[in-house]
Phi, psi and omega in degrees: 000320178296318178299316174304311185296320175291322174304325181268011180068029183282144179270332185221157178224129182250129177234117180209160184290146169081008177213151173298157171298141180245147175238145180254120180234126186056039183081352184250144181265134175229146178281144167283159179281059178228170179285155178304142181278139170274180185299315182296322178289321182295316178302317180300315181297313182302310185297323181291331182282334179285097191286333190245152180301315181302317178295317174302311174303317175301316179296317182293326179278317186253353181065014175200149186199140168256136182199170178252151180220123183251123172252120179305125177084358183238305176153195187243143181224142172266131193233141168235119172258139185205170176249140177225126186054033179085348178264151180283135181220164173195153174244131186241120176260126185283128172252126178282139189286330182274122186278123184281152184280161181302318178290323177299327180280346178086021178269152187293159175307324184298337178292313173309310182300324178291326178296333184265004171298142182279334181202169177112184181248129175240123179255134172248118191236158178155173181282173176303130184079021185258000177092017178301312177301327178290320177295314182301313180297327177296318188289312179302322177298322178300313181298322181294326178280323188269330188246149172257106183201180174253123187251119175247127178245144178234111192227159184216085356266179172294129182256288182274136178260121174268141171253148183295133172246248176285337178256169167248138190242127176248107180260125179249129177250138179299142174080333180259309188254340180201166186272326180201167182302313187301311185291320176298326178293317177297316177296323186293338176292349176257010180255020179044055175278145172261323182234135179234127173255122179252114185310315180201136172269114177248349183211177186287326180301312174299320176292322180295316185287328175298312181298313175308311180303310182297329179283345183247036168093009181259147165270118181248123172246132190215146170261149180215140180281106178203142187274319176231176180300318176299315176304316180302312175306307181300319180298317181294312184298318183291349174298324192268155176288159192301326179293338179263356190286331180295315180291327174303318173299315177301311183296317184292323177293327183285320190265331191293138179251325182182156176231123176249120176250150185210149173221148177256130179233162177298130176294152181295337176284350185080357185254108177079184177229160189244142178264139175247134181233152164241132190228128174241137179243146185294121176219165181304323180294315183297309185300322178296321180289337180276322180289324184264112177300339178284343185249355182297328179295340176285350179313314184301313183298314178301322180291318181304321177270009185260023182309326179301324184267004183092011181281148177196151181259164180299321179295317178301312178297317180298320184296314176306310186294319180293318187287335179267006176067022177284325176224163180273170180295320184295328176290327181291324178298336181288342184258316189290154177269344179229094179301322184295318178295329178298314179298322179295314178295325176290323177293321174301323178279359174099009183272135177264119184265000000 
């Protein structure tokens, strides 16, 4: 099943009882030409994928488990096993072994510039399945190629395997090498890192430690579930209790170097997907808007006017992609928050709606 999925360029494979396996190609799910799985077959497949005793015990105990699976000659997969209506199920995401470059991903040059910062916090944001992990891996590869430093990654699970180039890389996996992000991050501060990658910021403790690390001379790259730059700022602040939010705003404004939000949409050709991005870069105006809650909503306007610094909004990126026929108007409308404003911008650019 996995071999067939990879051959068709699938990003994900869904296995559950009562249905044939499904593969996701260019964002759409398609059934494989096999009979629906019964409960016993689904259970056997899930248990066979759980490679270690610890993962197997975690699944049987918690009824869900995240892990990585490597199949010789096929590839590497990030897997979530779970139960649905009591039956074993899992979703396997194919992780390409060759780390794509920033240009290959269609990301703007400013993403490379952010990767080369010596210190501070860079947030890569977007919904599940938007390519955040791939973008982070690409940024780490840039650092690994261009700098001589110690890179520490904390991931759940490890997806892309990095090999030492100009830098040395220590990759730590949750449940295998450490118990949780916060513990690994605190410990990591004593491992002489120059760059720290946090697979996902999930709680206040991890966020606080990430801010502290970025304020003490480390470059911290982290993913966060947030739709837009403004959402990302609000999400970080809302992690903290009300009495700590003023200080959190000051710390974020001081340490932030950039926020990259991304969404994947179907390419106009129907083959593969295209990334749309919104990027904010730390400037005096951005920092002021973060510190002052009354001005945070103005960040979108600041980003709109920040082309000189490499900033762009989803709307601006969508207009560019529609005009060069990379994506269709209907795909662009799925990402922007104000469809009417998108139509106005496209008409000004000479697009006929």
